[in-house]
C-alpha positions as CSV (number, residue, x, y, z in Angstrom):
1,M,0.1,-0.2,0.1
2,N,1.3,3.7,-0.6
3,K,0.9,7.0,1.4
4,R,-2.6,7.0,1.3
5,N,-3.2,3.5,2.0
6,Q,-4.4,2.8,-1.4
7,P,-3.5,-0.5,-3.3
8,E,-0.7,-0.6,-5.8
9,P,-1.8,-0.4,-9.3
10,L,-1.7,-3.9,-10.8
11,T,0.7,-4.5,-14.0
12,G,1.8,-7.4,-16.3
13,E,-0.1,-11.0,-15.9
14,D,-1.7,-9.9,-12.8
15,L,-3.2,-7.2,-14.5
16,I,-4.1,-9.0,-17.6
17,K,-6.1,-11.6,-15.3
18,K,-8.1,-9.3,-12.6
19,V,-9.8,-7.8,-15.7
20,K,-10.9,-10.2,-17.4
21,E,-12.4,-11.2,-14.1
22,L,-14.4,-8.3,-13.4
23,G,-15.8,-9.3,-16.7
24,N,-18.7,-7.1,-17.3
25,L,-17.7,-4.1,-15.2
26,S,-17.2,-0.3,-17.4
27,K,-13.3,0.6,-18.2
28,E,-13.6,2.7,-15.4
29,A,-15.0,0.7,-12.5
30,K,-12.0,-2.4,-14.0
31,A,-9.2,0.7,-13.8
32,K,-10.7,1.6,-10.1
33,A,-10.7,-2.4,-8.9
34,C,-7.2,-2.8,-10.7
35,G,-6.1,0.3,-8.5
36,Y,-6.1,2.9,-11.0
37,Y,-7.0,5.7,-8.9
38,T,-6.0,8.5,-6.6
39,V,-7.7,10.5,-4.2
40,T,-7.8,14.1,-3.7
41,K,-7.1,16.1,-1.0
42,N,-10.9,16.4,-0.8
43,G,-11.6,13.0,-0.7
44,I,-12.5,12.9,-3.7
45,E,-11.5,9.5,-6.4
46,R,-10.0,10.4,-9.5
47,V,-10.0,6.9,-12.0
48,N,-6.7,7.6,-14.4
49,M,-7.3,5.9,-17.3
50,M,-4.7,6.9,-19.2
51,K,-2.3,4.8,-16.7
52,F,-4.9,2.0,-16.3
53,L,-4.6,2.1,-20.4
54,N,-0.7,2.2,-21.1
55,A,-0.7,-0.2,-18.5
56,L,-2.6,-3.0,-20.3
57,I,-0.9,-2.2,-23.3
58,D,2.6,-3.0,-21.9
59,A,0.8,-6.0,-19.9
60,E,-0.2,-7.6,-23.1
61,G,2.9,-6.8,-24.8
62,I,2.0,-4.5,-27.4
63,E,4.8,-2.0,-28.9
64,L,3.3,1.1,-30.0
65,D,6.6,3.2,-30.5
66,S,8.7,3.0,-33.3
67,T,12.2,1.0,-32.5
68,T,15.1,0.9,-34.7
69,N,16.6,-1.9,-36.3
70,G,19.9,-1.1,-34.8
71,H,21.0,0.8,-38.0
72,G,21.8,4.8,-37.4
73,R,19.4,6.6,-35.4
74,G,15.9,6.2,-35.3
75,G,14.5,10.1,-34.1
76,R,12.3,9.9,-31.4
77,S,10.4,7.2,-30.9
78,A,9.2,7.5,-26.8
79,S,6.5,9.5,-26.3
80,Y,6.4,9.3,-22.8
81,R,6.5,13.1,-20.7
82,I,8.0,13.6,-17.1
83,S,7.7,16.9,-14.5
84,V,9.3,17.7,-11.7
85,Q,7.0,16.7,-9.0
86,S,5.6,18.7,-6.0
87,N,8.8,17.4,-4.1
88,G,11.6,18.2,-6.4
89,N,12.2,14.6,-7.5
90,L,12.4,13.9,-11.1
91,L,10.7,10.7,-11.7
92,I,11.6,8.1,-14.7
93,G,9.0,5.5,-15.3
94,S,9.8,1.6,-15.8
95,A,8.5,2.4,-19.5
96,Y,11.9,3.5,-19.8
97,T,13.7,1.4,-17.8
98,K,12.1,-1.7,-18.8
99,K,13.1,-1.0,-22.6
100,M,16.6,-0.3,-21.1
101,G,16.6,-3.6,-19.6
102,L,17.5,-2.3,-16.1
103,R,17.4,-3.6,-12.9
104,P,16.9,-2.1,-9.3
105,G,20.3,-1.3,-8.4
106,D,21.9,-0.1,-11.5
107,E,24.0,2.9,-11.1
108,F,24.5,6.3,-13.1
109,E,26.5,9.1,-13.4
110,I,24.5,12.4,-13.9
111,T,25.5,14.9,-16.0
112,L,24.3,18.4,-15.9
113,G,24.1,20.3,-19.4
114,R,22.6,23.3,-19.8
115,K,19.1,22.6,-20.8
116,H,20.0,18.7,-20.5
117,I,20.5,15.9,-17.8
118,H,22.6,13.1,-18.8
119,L,22.6,9.8,-17.4
120,K,25.6,7.3,-17.7
121,Q,25.3,3.9,-16.7
122,I,28.4,2.9,-14.1
123,N,27.9,-0.4,-13.3
124,L,27.7,-2.4,-16.3
125,R,27.3,-6.3,-14.9
126,P,29.6,-8.5,-16.7
127,E,27.4,-10.2,-19.3
128,E,26.7,-6.7,-20.2
129,E,30.3,-5.4,-20.8
130,E,30.5,-9.0,-23.2
131,E,27.5,-7.5,-25.3
132,F,29.0,-3.7,-25.6
133,D,31.8,-5.2,-26.2
134,E,31.2,-7.4,-29.0
135,A,28.6,-4.7,-30.4
136,S,31.6,-2.4,-30.9
């Protein structure tokens, strides 16, 4: 459970299974039952349909963003945006970390540019170093 005693949103196979169990309920009811809602300061529950639908797409393994074939630059393919949170944190979502194959504990060096933030992974695992050497 998170800070507001709301359940963590379901993802992956758990999400797919729960949606199927909920049968004929509305999309909004399914989203709420799967944990995709927030409670405002006034106690009003707001269903987050975009997060719910995106989680369903991810759970089904559907790739909506174009990917490169490894030859040259593919241009801008990710459609995600982030914003600075009220506590000053900048959160990179799991869509990026999954796409990069990152695991908990992976470390990065942060370099600040004038209008950019650059991240460089600093603790490659041995199997990744071999893959990197072969690709070079």
